[in-house]
ROMI-926150 format. One record per atom (N, C-alpha, C, O): residue number from 1; residue in three letters; chain; atom name; x, y negated, z. Coordinates in nm, 2 decimals. Layout:
BEGIN
   k   r c  a     c1     c2     c3
 NUM ALA A CA      X      Y      Z
...
This chain:
BEGIN
   k   r c  a     c1     c2     c3
   1 MET A  N   0.08   0.12   0.00
   1 MET A CA   0.00   0.00   0.00
   1 MET A  C   0.09  -0.13   0.00
   1 MET A  O   0.06  -0.23  -0.07
   2 ARG A  N   0.20  -0.12   0.08
   2 ARG A CA   0.29  -0.23   0.09
   2 ARG A  C   0.35  -0.27  -0.05
   2 ARG A  O   0.37  -0.38  -0.08
   3 LYS A  N   0.39  -0.16  -0.12
   3 LYS A CA   0.46  -0.18  -0.25
   3 LYS A  C   0.36  -0.24  -0.35
   3 LYS A  O   0.40  -0.32  -0.43
   4 LEU A  N   0.24  -0.20  -0.34
   4 LEU A CA   0.13  -0.25  -0.43
   4 LEU A  C   0.11  -0.40  -0.40
   4 LEU A  O   0.10  -0.48  -0.50
   5 ALA A  N   0.11  -0.44  -0.28
   5 ALA A CA   0.10  -0.58  -0.24
   5 ALA A  C   0.22  -0.66  -0.30
   5 ALA A  O   0.20  -0.77  -0.35
   6 TRP A  N   0.34  -0.61  -0.28
   6 TRP A CA   0.46  -0.68  -0.34
   6 TRP A  C   0.45  -0.69  -0.49
   6 TRP A  O   0.49  -0.79  -0.55
   7 ALA A  N   0.40  -0.58  -0.55
   7 ALA A CA   0.39  -0.58  -0.70
   7 ALA A  C   0.29  -0.68  -0.74
   7 ALA A  O   0.31  -0.75  -0.84
   8 ALA A  N   0.18  -0.69  -0.67
   8 ALA A CA   0.07  -0.79  -0.70
   8 ALA A  C   0.13  -0.93  -0.69
   8 ALA A  O   0.10  -1.02  -0.77
   9 LEU A  N   0.20  -0.96  -0.58
   9 LEU A CA   0.26  -1.09  -0.56
   9 LEU A  C   0.36  -1.12  -0.67
   9 LEU A  O   0.36  -1.24  -0.72
  10 GLY A  N   0.44  -1.03  -0.71
  10 GLY A CA   0.53  -1.05  -0.81
  10 GLY A  C   0.46  -1.08  -0.94
  10 GLY A  O   0.51  -1.17  -1.02
  11 ALA A  N   0.35  -1.01  -0.97
  11 ALA A CA   0.28  -1.04  -1.09
  11 ALA A  C   0.22  -1.18  -1.09
  11 ALA A  O   0.22  -1.25  -1.19
  12 VAL A  N   0.16  -1.22  -0.98
  12 VAL A CA   0.10  -1.35  -0.97
  12 VAL A  C   0.21  -1.46  -0.99
  12 VAL A  O   0.19  -1.56  -1.06
  13 VAL A  N   0.33  -1.44  -0.93
  13 VAL A CA   0.44  -1.54  -0.94
  13 VAL A  C   0.48  -1.54  -1.09
  13 VAL A  O   0.51  -1.65  -1.14
  14 ALA A  N   0.50  -1.43  -1.15
  14 ALA A CA   0.54  -1.42  -1.29
  14 ALA A  C   0.44  -1.50  -1.38
  14 ALA A  O   0.48  -1.57  -1.47
  15 VAL A  N   0.31  -1.47  -1.36
  15 VAL A CA   0.21  -1.54  -1.44
  15 VAL A  C   0.21  -1.69  -1.42
  15 VAL A  O   0.20  -1.76  -1.51
  16 ALA A  N   0.22  -1.73  -1.29
  16 ALA A CA   0.23  -1.87  -1.26
  16 ALA A  C   0.35  -1.94  -1.33
  16 ALA A  O   0.33  -2.05  -1.38
  17 LEU A  N   0.46  -1.87  -1.33
  17 LEU A CA   0.58  -1.93  -1.40
  17 LEU A  C   0.56  -1.94  -1.55
  17 LEU A  O   0.60  -2.04  -1.61
  18 VAL A  N   0.50  -1.84  -1.61
  18 VAL A CA   0.47  -1.84  -1.75
  18 VAL A  C   0.38  -1.96  -1.78
  18 VAL A  O   0.40  -2.03  -1.88
  19 ILE A  N   0.27  -1.97  -1.71
  19 ILE A CA   0.17  -2.08  -1.73
  19 ILE A  C   0.24  -2.21  -1.71
  19 ILE A  O   0.21  -2.31  -1.78
  20 GLY A  N   0.33  -2.22  -1.61
  20 GLY A CA   0.39  -2.35  -1.58
  20 GLY A  C   0.49  -2.40  -1.69
  20 GLY A  O   0.50  -2.52  -1.71
  21 VAL A  N   0.56  -2.31  -1.75
  21 VAL A CA   0.65  -2.35  -1.85
  21 VAL A  C   0.60  -2.35  -1.99
  21 VAL A  O   0.67  -2.39  -2.08
  22 THR A  N   0.48  -2.30  -2.01
  22 THR A CA   0.42  -2.29  -2.14
  22 THR A  C   0.37  -2.43  -2.18
  22 THR A  O   0.30  -2.50  -2.10
  23 ASP A  N   0.41  -2.48  -2.30
  23 ASP A CA   0.37  -2.61  -2.35
  23 ASP A  C   0.23  -2.60  -2.40
  23 ASP A  O   0.20  -2.54  -2.50
  24 ARG A  N   0.14  -2.67  -2.33
  24 ARG A CA   0.00  -2.67  -2.37
  24 ARG A  C  -0.02  -2.80  -2.44
  24 ARG A  O  -0.03  -2.91  -2.38
  25 SER A  N  -0.04  -2.79  -2.57
  25 SER A CA  -0.05  -2.91  -2.66
  25 SER A  C  -0.19  -2.97  -2.64
  25 SER A  O  -0.29  -2.89  -2.63
  26 PRO A  N  -0.20  -3.10  -2.63
  26 PRO A CA  -0.33  -3.16  -2.61
  26 PRO A  C  -0.42  -3.15  -2.74
  26 PRO A  O  -0.36  -3.12  -2.85
  27 ALA A  N  -0.55  -3.16  -2.72
  27 ALA A CA  -0.64  -3.14  -2.83
  27 ALA A  C  -0.64  -3.25  -2.93
  27 ALA A  O  -0.65  -3.23  -3.05
  28 THR A  N  -0.62  -3.38  -2.89
  28 THR A CA  -0.63  -3.49  -2.98
  28 THR A  C  -0.49  -3.56  -2.99
  28 THR A  O  -0.41  -3.55  -2.91
  29 ASP A  N  -0.48  -3.64  -3.10
  29 ASP A CA  -0.36  -3.73  -3.11
  29 ASP A  C  -0.35  -3.83  -3.00
  29 ASP A  O  -0.24  -3.86  -2.96
  30 GLU A  N  -0.46  -3.88  -2.96
  30 GLU A CA  -0.46  -3.98  -2.85
  30 GLU A  C  -0.41  -3.92  -2.72
  30 GLU A  O  -0.33  -3.98  -2.65
  31 GLU A  N  -0.45  -3.80  -2.69
  31 GLU A CA  -0.40  -3.73  -2.57
  31 GLU A  C  -0.25  -3.70  -2.58
  31 GLU A  O  -0.17  -3.71  -2.48
  32 ARG A  N  -0.21  -3.67  -2.70
  32 ARG A CA  -0.07  -3.64  -2.72
  32 ARG A  C   0.02  -3.77  -2.71
  32 ARG A  O   0.12  -3.77  -2.65
  33 ALA A  N  -0.03  -3.88  -2.76
  33 ALA A CA   0.03  -4.01  -2.75
  33 ALA A  C   0.04  -4.05  -2.60
  33 ALA A  O   0.15  -4.10  -2.56
  34 HIS A  N  -0.06  -4.02  -2.53
  34 HIS A CA  -0.06  -4.06  -2.39
  34 HIS A  C   0.04  -3.97  -2.31
  34 HIS A  O   0.12  -4.02  -2.23
  35 ARG A  N   0.05  -3.84  -2.35
  35 ARG A CA   0.15  -3.76  -2.28
  35 ARG A  C   0.29  -3.80  -2.31
  35 ARG A  O   0.38  -3.80  -2.22
  36 ILE A  N   0.32  -3.83  -2.44
  36 ILE A CA   0.45  -3.88  -2.48
  36 ILE A  C   0.48  -4.01  -2.41
  36 ILE A  O   0.59  -4.03  -2.36
  37 GLY A  N   0.39  -4.10  -2.40
  37 GLY A CA   0.41  -4.23  -2.34
  37 GLY A  C   0.44  -4.22  -2.19
  37 GLY A  O   0.51  -4.30  -2.14
  38 ARG A  N   0.39  -4.11  -2.13
  38 ARG A CA   0.42  -4.09  -1.99
  38 ARG A  C   0.57  -4.05  -1.96
  38 ARG A  O   0.62  -4.05  -1.85
  39 THR A  N   0.63  -4.00  -2.07
  39 THR A CA   0.77  -3.96  -2.06
  39 THR A  C   0.87  -4.06  -2.11
  39 THR A  O   0.99  -4.04  -2.11
  40 VAL A  N   0.82  -4.18  -2.14
  40 VAL A CA   0.91  -4.29  -2.19
  40 VAL A  C   0.90  -4.41  -2.10
  40 VAL A  O   0.79  -4.46  -2.07
  41 MET A  N   1.01  -4.46  -2.05
  41 MET A CA   1.02  -4.57  -1.96
  41 MET A  C   1.01  -4.70  -2.04
  41 MET A  O   1.07  -4.71  -2.15
  42 CYS A  N   0.93  -4.80  -1.99
  42 CYS A CA   0.93  -4.93  -2.06
  42 CYS A  C   1.06  -5.00  -2.04
  42 CYS A  O   1.11  -5.01  -1.93
  43 PRO A  N   1.13  -5.04  -2.15
  43 PRO A CA   1.26  -5.10  -2.14
  43 PRO A  C   1.26  -5.24  -2.07
  43 PRO A  O   1.36  -5.28  -2.02
  44 ALA A  N   1.14  -5.30  -2.07
  44 ALA A CA   1.14  -5.44  -2.01
  44 ALA A  C   1.08  -5.44  -1.87
  44 ALA A  O   1.08  -5.54  -1.80
  45 CYS A  N   1.03  -5.32  -1.82
  45 CYS A CA   0.96  -5.32  -1.69
  45 CYS A  C   1.05  -5.24  -1.59
  45 CYS A  O   1.14  -5.17  -1.63
  46 SER A  N   1.02  -5.26  -1.47
  46 SER A CA   1.09  -5.19  -1.36
  46 SER A  C   1.00  -5.08  -1.31
  46 SER A  O   0.91  -5.10  -1.23
  47 GLY A  N   1.03  -4.96  -1.35
  47 GLY A CA   0.97  -4.84  -1.30
  47 GLY A  C   0.83  -4.81  -1.36
  47 GLY A  O   0.75  -4.74  -1.30
  48 GLU A  N   0.80  -4.86  -1.48
  48 GLU A CA   0.67  -4.83  -1.54
  48 GLU A  C   0.70  -4.75  -1.67
  48 GLU A  O   0.79  -4.78  -1.74
  49 THR A  N   0.61  -4.66  -1.70
  49 THR A CA   0.61  -4.59  -1.83
  49 THR A  C   0.54  -4.68  -1.93
  49 THR A  O   0.48  -4.78  -1.90
  50 VAL A  N   0.56  -4.65  -2.06
  50 VAL A CA   0.50  -4.73  -2.16
  50 VAL A  C   0.35  -4.72  -2.16
  50 VAL A  O   0.27  -4.80  -2.21
  51 THR A  N   0.30  -4.61  -2.10
  51 THR A CA   0.16  -4.59  -2.09
  51 THR A  C   0.10  -4.68  -1.99
  51 THR A  O  -0.01  -4.73  -2.00
  52 ASP A  N   0.17  -4.71  -1.88
  52 ASP A CA   0.12  -4.79  -1.77
  52 ASP A  C   0.15  -4.94  -1.79
  52 ASP A  O   0.07  -5.02  -1.73
  53 SER A  N   0.24  -4.98  -1.87
  53 SER A CA   0.28  -5.11  -1.89
  53 SER A  C   0.20  -5.19  -1.99
  53 SER A  O   0.16  -5.13  -2.09
  54 GLN A  N   0.18  -5.32  -1.97
  54 GLN A CA   0.12  -5.40  -2.07
  54 GLN A  C   0.21  -5.50  -2.13
  54 GLN A  O   0.17  -5.59  -2.20
  55 ALA A  N   0.34  -5.48  -2.11
  55 ALA A CA   0.45  -5.57  -2.17
  55 ALA A  C   0.44  -5.55  -2.32
  55 ALA A  O   0.41  -5.44  -2.37
  56 PRO A  N   0.47  -5.66  -2.39
  56 PRO A CA   0.47  -5.65  -2.54
  56 PRO A  C   0.56  -5.53  -2.60
  56 PRO A  O   0.51  -5.47  -2.69
  57 VAL A  N   0.67  -5.51  -2.54
  57 VAL A CA   0.76  -5.40  -2.59
  57 VAL A  C   0.69  -5.27  -2.57
  57 VAL A  O   0.70  -5.18  -2.65
  58 ALA A  N   0.62  -5.25  -2.45
  58 ALA A CA   0.55  -5.12  -2.43
  58 ALA A  C   0.43  -5.10  -2.52
  58 ALA A  O   0.41  -4.99  -2.57
  59 VAL A  N   0.36  -5.21  -2.55
  59 VAL A CA   0.25  -5.20  -2.65
  59 VAL A  C   0.31  -5.16  -2.79
  59 VAL A  O   0.25  -5.08  -2.86
  60 ASN A  N   0.42  -5.22  -2.82
  60 ASN A CA   0.49  -5.19  -2.95
  60 ASN A  C   0.53  -5.04  -2.95
  60 ASN A  O   0.51  -4.97  -3.05
  61 ILE A  N   0.59  -4.99  -2.84
  61 ILE A CA   0.63  -4.85  -2.84
  61 ILE A  C   0.51  -4.76  -2.85
  61 ILE A  O   0.52  -4.66  -2.92
  62 ARG A  N   0.40  -4.79  -2.78
  62 ARG A CA   0.28  -4.71  -2.79
  62 ARG A  C   0.23  -4.70  -2.94
  62 ARG A  O   0.19  -4.60  -2.98
  63 ARG A  N   0.24  -4.82  -3.00
  63 ARG A CA   0.20  -4.82  -3.14
  63 ARG A  C   0.29  -4.73  -3.23
  63 ARG A  O   0.24  -4.66  -3.32
  64 GLN A  N   0.42  -4.74  -3.20
  64 GLN A CA   0.52  -4.66  -3.27
  64 GLN A  C   0.49  -4.51  -3.25
  64 GLN A  O   0.49  -4.43  -3.34
  65 ILE A  N   0.46  -4.47  -3.13
  65 ILE A CA   0.43  -4.33  -3.09
  65 ILE A  C   0.31  -4.29  -3.18
  65 ILE A  O   0.31  -4.18  -3.23
  66 SER A  N   0.20  -4.37  -3.18
  66 SER A CA   0.08  -4.33  -3.25
  66 SER A  C   0.11  -4.32  -3.40
  66 SER A  O   0.06  -4.22  -3.47
  67 GLN A  N   0.19  -4.41  -3.46
  67 GLN A CA   0.22  -4.40  -3.60
  67 GLN A  C   0.30  -4.28  -3.63
  67 GLN A  O   0.28  -4.21  -3.73
  68 ARG A  N   0.40  -4.24  -3.54
  68 ARG A CA   0.48  -4.12  -3.57
  68 ARG A  C   0.40  -4.00  -3.55
  68 ARG A  O   0.43  -3.90  -3.62
  69 ILE A  N   0.30  -3.99  -3.46
  69 ILE A CA   0.21  -3.88  -3.45
  69 ILE A  C   0.13  -3.86  -3.58
  69 ILE A  O   0.12  -3.75  -3.63
  70 SER A  N   0.08  -3.97  -3.63
  70 SER A CA   0.00  -3.97  -3.75
  70 SER A  C   0.09  -3.92  -3.87
  70 SER A  O   0.04  -3.86  -3.96
  71 ALA A  N   0.22  -3.95  -3.86
  71 ALA A CA   0.31  -3.91  -3.97
  71 ALA A  C   0.35  -3.77  -3.96
  71 ALA A  O   0.42  -3.71  -4.05
  72 GLY A  N   0.31  -3.70  -3.85
  72 GLY A CA   0.34  -3.56  -3.84
  72 GLY A  C   0.46  -3.52  -3.76
  72 GLY A  O   0.51  -3.41  -3.77
  73 GLU A  N   0.53  -3.62  -3.69
  73 GLU A CA   0.65  -3.59  -3.62
  73 GLU A  C   0.62  -3.51  -3.49
  73 GLU A  O   0.51  -3.53  -3.43
  74 SER A  N   0.72  -3.43  -3.45
  74 SER A CA   0.70  -3.36  -3.33
  74 SER A  C   0.73  -3.45  -3.21
  74 SER A  O   0.78  -3.56  -3.22
  75 ASP A  N   0.69  -3.40  -3.09
  75 ASP A CA   0.72  -3.48  -2.97
  75 ASP A  C   0.87  -3.51  -2.95
  75 ASP A  O   0.91  -3.62  -2.92
  76 ASP A  N   0.95  -3.41  -2.97
  76 ASP A CA   1.09  -3.43  -2.96
  76 ASP A  C   1.15  -3.52  -3.06
  76 ASP A  O   1.24  -3.60  -3.03
  77 GLU A  N   1.10  -3.52  -3.18
  77 GLU A CA   1.14  -3.61  -3.28
  77 GLU A  C   1.11  -3.76  -3.24
  77 GLU A  O   1.19  -3.85  -3.26
  78 ILE A  N   0.99  -3.78  -3.19
  78 ILE A CA   0.95  -3.91  -3.15
  78 ILE A  C   1.03  -3.96  -3.03
  78 ILE A  O   1.08  -4.07  -3.03
  79 ARG A  N   1.06  -3.87  -2.93
  79 ARG A CA   1.14  -3.91  -2.82
  79 ARG A  C   1.29  -3.94  -2.87
  79 ARG A  O   1.35  -4.04  -2.82
  80 ASP A  N   1.34  -3.86  -2.96
  80 ASP A CA   1.47  -3.89  -3.01
  80 ASP A  C   1.48  -4.02  -3.08
  80 ASP A  O   1.58  -4.10  -3.07
  81 ALA A  N   1.38  -4.05  -3.16
  81 ALA A CA   1.38  -4.18  -3.23
  81 ALA A  C   1.37  -4.30  -3.13
  81 ALA A  O   1.44  -4.40  -3.15
  82 LEU A  N   1.29  -4.28  -3.03
  82 LEU A CA   1.28  -4.39  -2.93
  82 LEU A  C   1.41  -4.40  -2.85
  82 LEU A  O   1.45  -4.52  -2.81
  83 ALA A  N   1.48  -4.29  -2.82
  83 ALA A CA   1.61  -4.30  -2.75
  83 ALA A  C   1.71  -4.36  -2.84
  83 ALA A  O   1.80  -4.44  -2.78
  84 THR A  N   1.71  -4.34  -2.97
  84 THR A CA   1.80  -4.40  -3.06
  84 THR A  C   1.78  -4.55  -3.06
  84 THR A  O   1.87  -4.63  -3.06
  85 ALA A  N   1.65  -4.59  -3.07
  85 ALA A CA   1.62  -4.73  -3.08
  85 ALA A  C   1.64  -4.81  -2.95
  85 ALA A  O   1.68  -4.93  -2.95
  86 TYR A  N   1.60  -4.75  -2.83
  86 TYR A CA   1.60  -4.82  -2.71
  86 TYR A  C   1.71  -4.77  -2.60
  86 TYR A  O   1.72  -4.83  -2.50
  87 GLY A  N   1.78  -4.67  -2.64
  87 GLY A CA   1.88  -4.61  -2.55
  87 GLY A  C   1.82  -4.49  -2.47
  87 GLY A  O   1.70  -4.48  -2.45
  88 GLU A  N   1.92  -4.40  -2.44
  88 GLU A CA   1.88  -4.27  -2.37
  88 GLU A  C   1.80  -4.30  -2.24
  88 GLU A  O   1.73  -4.21  -2.19
  89 ARG A  N   1.83  -4.41  -2.17
  89 ARG A CA   1.77  -4.44  -2.04
  89 ARG A  C   1.62  -4.45  -2.04
  89 ARG A  O   1.56  -4.44  -1.94
  90 VAL A  N   1.56  -4.47  -2.16
  90 VAL A CA   1.41  -4.48  -2.17
  90 VAL A  C   1.34  -4.35  -2.16
  90 VAL A  O   1.22  -4.34  -2.13
  91 ILE A  N   1.41  -4.24  -2.18
  91 ILE A CA   1.35  -4.11  -2.18
  91 ILE A  C   1.35  -4.06  -2.03
  91 ILE A  O   1.46  -4.04  -1.97
  92 LEU A  N   1.24  -4.03  -1.98
  92 LEU A CA   1.23  -3.99  -1.84
  92 LEU A  C   1.25  -3.84  -1.81
  92 LEU A  O   1.28  -3.80  -1.70
  93 THR A  N   1.23  -3.76  -1.91
  93 THR A CA   1.25  -3.61  -1.89
  93 THR A  C   1.40  -3.58  -1.93
  93 THR A  O   1.44  -3.61  -2.04
  94 PRO A  N   1.47  -3.51  -1.84
  94 PRO A CA   1.61  -3.48  -1.88
  94 PRO A  C   1.62  -3.38  -1.99
  94 PRO A  O   1.52  -3.30  -2.00
  95 PRO A  N   1.73  -3.37  -2.06
  95 PRO A CA   1.74  -3.27  -2.17
  95 PRO A  C   1.75  -3.13  -2.10
  95 PRO A  O   1.79  -3.12  -1.99
  96 LYS A  N   1.71  -3.03  -2.18
  96 LYS A CA   1.71  -2.90  -2.13
  96 LYS A  C   1.84  -2.82  -2.15
  96 LYS A  O   1.84  -2.70  -2.14
  97 SER A  N   1.94  -2.89  -2.20
  97 SER A CA   2.07  -2.82  -2.22
  97 SER A  C   2.18  -2.91  -2.16
  97 SER A  O   2.16  -3.02  -2.12
  98 GLY A  N   2.30  -2.85  -2.15
  98 GLY A CA   2.41  -2.92  -2.09
  98 GLY A  C   2.40  -2.92  -1.94
  98 GLY A  O   2.32  -2.85  -1.88
  99 VAL A  N   2.47  -3.02  -1.88
  99 VAL A CA   2.47  -3.03  -1.74
  99 VAL A  C   2.33  -3.08  -1.69
  99 VAL A  O   2.29  -3.04  -1.58
 100 ALA A  N   2.27  -3.16  -1.76
 100 ALA A CA   2.14  -3.21  -1.73
 100 ALA A  C   2.03  -3.10  -1.72
 100 ALA A  O   1.93  -3.11  -1.66
 101 GLY A  N   2.06  -2.99  -1.79
 101 GLY A CA   1.97  -2.87  -1.79
 101 GLY A  C   1.96  -2.81  -1.65
 101 GLY A  O   1.87  -2.73  -1.63
 102 LEU A  N   2.06  -2.84  -1.57
 102 LEU A CA   2.06  -2.78  -1.43
 102 LEU A  C   1.93  -2.83  -1.36
 102 LEU A  O   1.88  -2.76  -1.26
 103 VAL A  N   1.88  -2.95  -1.40
 103 VAL A CA   1.76  -3.00  -1.33
 103 VAL A  C   1.64  -2.90  -1.35
 103 VAL A  O   1.56  -2.89  -1.27
 104 TRP A  N   1.64  -2.83  -1.46
 104 TRP A CA   1.54  -2.73  -1.49
 104 TRP A  C   1.57  -2.60  -1.43
 104 TRP A  O   1.47  -2.53  -1.39
 105 VAL A  N   1.70  -2.56  -1.42
 105 VAL A CA   1.73  -2.43  -1.37
 105 VAL A  C   1.74  -2.42  -1.22
 105 VAL A  O   1.70  -2.32  -1.16
 106 LEU A  N   1.80  -2.52  -1.15
 106 LEU A CA   1.82  -2.51  -1.01
 106 LEU A  C   1.69  -2.49  -0.93
 106 LEU A  O   1.70  -2.41  -0.83
 107 PRO A  N   1.58  -2.56  -0.95
 107 PRO A CA   1.46  -2.53  -0.87
 107 PRO A  C   1.41  -2.38  -0.88
 107 PRO A  O   1.37  -2.32  -0.79
 108 VAL A  N   1.42  -2.33  -1.00
 108 VAL A CA   1.38  -2.19  -1.02
 108 VAL A  C   1.48  -2.10  -0.95
 108 VAL A  O   1.43  -2.00  -0.88
 109 ALA A  N   1.61  -2.12  -0.96
 109 ALA A CA   1.71  -2.04  -0.89
 109 ALA A  C   1.68  -2.05  -0.74
 109 ALA A  O   1.70  -1.95  -0.67
 110 ALA A  N   1.65  -2.17  -0.69
 110 ALA A CA   1.63  -2.19  -0.54
 110 ALA A  C   1.50  -2.11  -0.50
 110 ALA A  O   1.50  -2.05  -0.39
 111 LEU A  N   1.40  -2.11  -0.58
 111 LEU A CA   1.28  -2.04  -0.55
 111 LEU A  C   1.31  -1.89  -0.55
 111 LEU A  O   1.26  -1.82  -0.46
 112 VAL A  N   1.38  -1.84  -0.64
 112 VAL A CA   1.42  -1.69  -0.65
 112 VAL A  C   1.50  -1.66  -0.52
 112 VAL A  O   1.48  -1.55  -0.46
 113 ALA A  N   1.60  -1.74  -0.49
 113 ALA A CA   1.68  -1.72  -0.37
 113 ALA A  C   1.60  -1.72  -0.24
 113 ALA A  O   1.62  -1.64  -0.15
 114 ALA A  N   1.50  -1.81  -0.23
 114 ALA A CA   1.42  -1.82  -0.11
 114 ALA A  C   1.33  -1.70  -0.10
 114 ALA A  O   1.31  -1.64   0.00
 115 ALA A  N   1.27  -1.65  -0.22
 115 ALA A CA   1.19  -1.53  -0.22
 115 ALA A  C   1.27  -1.41  -0.18
 115 ALA A  O   1.22  -1.33  -0.10
 116 ALA A  N   1.39  -1.40  -0.23
 116 ALA A CA   1.48  -1.29  -0.19
 116 ALA A  C   1.51  -1.29  -0.04
 116 ALA A  O   1.51  -1.19   0.03
 117 GLY A  N   1.54  -1.41   0.01
 117 GLY A CA   1.56  -1.43   0.15
 117 GLY A  C   1.44  -1.39   0.24
 117 GLY A  O   1.46  -1.32   0.34
 118 LEU A  N   1.32  -1.42   0.19
 118 LEU A CA   1.20  -1.38   0.27
 118 LEU A  C   1.18  -1.23   0.27
 118 LEU A  O   1.15  -1.17   0.37
 119 VAL A  N   1.21  -1.17   0.15
 119 VAL A CA   1.20  -1.02   0.14
 119 VAL A  C   1.29  -0.96   0.24
 119 VAL A  O   1.26  -0.87   0.31
 120 LEU A  N   1.42  -1.01   0.24
 120 LEU A CA   1.52  -0.95   0.34
 120 LEU A  C   1.47  -0.97   0.48
 120 LEU A  O   1.49  -0.88   0.56
 121 ALA A  N   1.43  -1.09   0.51
 121 ALA A CA   1.38  -1.12   0.65
 121 ALA A  C   1.27  -1.03   0.69
 121 ALA A  O   1.26  -0.98   0.80
 122 PHE A  N   1.17  -1.01   0.60
 122 PHE A CA   1.05  -0.93   0.64
 122 PHE A  C   1.09  -0.78   0.65
 122 PHE A  O   1.04  -0.71   0.74
 123 ARG A  N   1.19  -0.74   0.57
 123 ARG A CA   1.23  -0.60   0.59
 123 ARG A  C   1.30  -0.58   0.72
 123 ARG A  O   1.29  -0.48   0.79
 124 ARG A  N   1.39  -0.68   0.76
 124 ARG A CA   1.45  -0.66   0.89
 124 ARG A  C   1.36  -0.67   1.01
 124 ARG A  O   1.37  -0.59   1.10
 125 TRP A  N   1.26  -0.76   1.00
 125 TRP A CA   1.16  -0.77   1.11
 125 TRP A  C   1.07  -0.64   1.12
 125 TRP A  O   1.03  -0.60   1.22
 126 SER A  N   1.05  -0.58   1.00
 126 SER A CA   0.96  -0.46   1.01
 126 SER A  C   1.04  -0.34   1.07
 126 SER A  O   0.97  -0.24   1.11
 127 HIS A  N   1.17  -0.34   1.07
 127 HIS A CA   1.25  -0.23   1.13
 127 HIS A  C   1.27  -0.25   1.28
 127 HIS A  O   1.32  -0.15   1.34
 128 TRP A  N   1.23  -0.36   1.34
 128 TRP A CA   1.25  -0.38   1.48
 128 TRP A  C   1.14  -0.31   1.56
 128 TRP A  O   1.14  -0.31   1.68
């Protein structure tokens, strides 16, 4: 029974991780533009995304995002073009490769290590 419970927990965690990392594309171009805008920092504002800002440069970037979506560009192509035009600092999501890729890997590794630690602790407690 105990092994079945651990297997069920493992299955739930695996499914949750797959759902969490799966890119769910929005249904409309407007939703997609909003999602991209939330990952781009307003170059003229302090701490605001282009979606939240009403600064002229943010309005212009939102317009560019919409035009690029209409032209059929991918999200990554749009972010790359904005990074080229306004500098890498405007992109809020770190790249998934290189040293910055550790931002994506370390939390998962910490979660796995914590789960392994809990398993070991529970096994020791059950033998007392």
